[in-house]
C-alpha positions as CSV (number, residue, x, y, z in Angstrom):
1,X,0.0,0.0,0.0
2,X,3.0,2.3,0.3
3,X,3.3,2.5,-3.5
4,X,0.4,5.0,-3.9
5,X,1.8,7.7,-1.7
6,X,5.3,7.3,-3.1
7,X,4.1,7.7,-6.6
8,X,1.8,10.6,-5.8
9,X,4.5,12.6,-4.0
10,X,7.6,11.7,-5.9
11,X,6.5,10.4,-9.4
12,X,8.6,7.3,-8.4
13,X,6.7,4.0,-8.7
14,X,8.7,2.4,-5.9
15,X,8.4,-1.0,-7.7
16,X,4.6,-0.7,-8.0
17,X,2.5,-2.1,-10.8
18,X,2.8,-0.2,-14.1
19,X,-0.3,2.0,-14.1
20,X,-0.9,3.6,-17.5
21,X,-2.1,7.2,-17.9
22,X,-5.9,7.5,-18.2
23,X,-7.4,6.7,-21.6
24,X,-11.1,6.8,-22.2
25,X,-10.9,3.6,-24.4
26,X,-9.0,1.5,-21.8
27,X,-10.0,3.1,-18.5
28,X,-7.3,1.3,-16.6
29,X,-8.1,1.2,-12.9
30,X,-5.8,0.2,-10.0
31,X,-7.6,-2.3,-7.7
32,X,-6.0,-2.2,-4.3
33,X,-6.5,-5.6,-2.6
34,X,-4.5,-8.4,-1.1
35,X,-2.9,-8.7,-4.5
36,X,-3.1,-5.3,-6.3
37,X,-3.9,-5.5,-10.0
38,X,-4.7,-3.3,-13.0
39,X,-8.2,-3.8,-14.5
40,X,-9.4,-2.3,-17.7
41,X,-12.8,-0.5,-17.5
42,X,-13.6,-1.9,-14.0
43,X,-17.1,-0.4,-13.9
44,X,-18.0,-0.9,-17.6
45,X,-21.4,-2.5,-16.9
46,X,-22.4,0.2,-14.4
47,X,-21.2,3.0,-16.7
48,X,-23.0,1.6,-19.7
49,X,-26.2,1.3,-17.7
50,X,-26.0,4.9,-16.3
51,X,-24.1,6.5,-19.1
52,X,-20.9,8.6,-19.0
53,X,-22.5,11.8,-17.5
54,X,-21.4,12.4,-13.9
55,X,-24.4,12.7,-11.6
56,X,-24.7,14.9,-8.6
57,X,-27.2,14.3,-5.8
58,X,-26.9,17.6,-4.0
């Protein structure tokens, strides 16, 4: 879990998984779990159901 703060503060991945820059076609997402992994378009089904517009419930 130390990889995220290291990368955020120093642009040094500290040996973390290669996490590509955001791309709307790929939508790579870092899943932080017992074994971290990169998943393409993690919420694809939810996003397709709701659409791409960001909702606000204020």
